[in-house]
C-alpha positions in Angstrom: 0.0 0.3 0.1 2.5 2.3 0.9 4.3 2.1 -2.7 0.8 3.2 -4.3 0.4 5.7 -1.9 3.9 6.9 -3.2 3.5 6.5 -6.6 -0.2 8.7 -6.1 2.5 11.5 -4.8 4.8 11.1 -7.4 2.5 11.8 -10.0 1.2 14.9 -8.5 -1.0 14.0 -6.6 -1.1 15.8 -2.6 -1.8 14.2 0.6 -5.5 14.3 1.6 -5.1 11.7 4.5 -1.6 9.7 5.3 -1.5 6.0 6.0 -3.6 5.3 9.2 -3.4 1.6 10.5 -6.7 0.5 11.5 -8.7 -2.6 12.7 -7.9 -6.0 11.9 -5.2 -5.0 10.1 -7.0 -2.4 6.9 -4.4 0.3 6.3 -5.9 3.6 5.0 -5.2 7.1 3.2 -6.4 9.2 0.4 -4.4 11.4 -1.8 -6.3 14.3 -3.7 -5.1 14.2 -7.7 -4.4 17.5 -9.8 -8.2 17.6 -10.9 -9.3 18.0 -7.6 -10.2 14.4 -7.3 -9.9 12.1 -4.1 -9.0 9.1 -4.4 -9.0 6.6 -1.2 -6.3 3.9 -1.0 -6.9 1.1 1.4 -4.8 -2.3 2.3 -7.1 -5.4 3.0 -5.6 -8.5 4.2 -8.5 -10.0 4.3 -9.4 -9.2 0.3 -9.4 -13.0 -1.0 -11.6 -14.1 1.3 -14.7 -11.8 0.7 -14.1 -12.3 -3.4 -13.9 -16.2 -2.5 -10.4 -16.7 -3.0 -9.5 -20.5 -1.7 -6.3 -19.9 0.4 -6.4 -20.0 4.2 -6.9 -16.9 6.3 -3.2 -17.4 7.8 -2.2 -17.2 4.1 -4.5 -14.1 3.5 -2.0 -12.1 6.1 1.0 -12.3 3.8 -0.9 -11.2 0.7 -1.1 -7.6 -0.5 -4.1 -6.5 -1.6 -4.6 -2.6 -3.1 -8.0 -1.0 -4.2 -8.4 2.5 -5.2 -12.1 4.4 -5.0 -12.2 7.5 -6.1 -14.6 10.2 -5.3 -15.4 13.5 -6.7 -14.1 16.4 -4.6 -16.9 19.6 -3.7 -16.4 21.9 -6.4 -16.7 25.6 -5.7 -20.0 27.0 -6.9 -18.8 29.9 -7.4 -18.6 31.4 -10.9 
């Protein structure tokens, strides 16, 4: 997840929320891209089990899964 976050910053995004450890091994972060969109990045150690992977739960902790969500940033109503 750290590499993805750093890649987004290197491509011109600005930090919105630094990577934060959450419960159960989740890590979240967000950046704002050059167009004002908020990009959320999350590491989920349980991803394969959720989507029907057949690996043992203990093995999932060794896997790295990264997902990115895109939300529109609030737009100015002035203009």
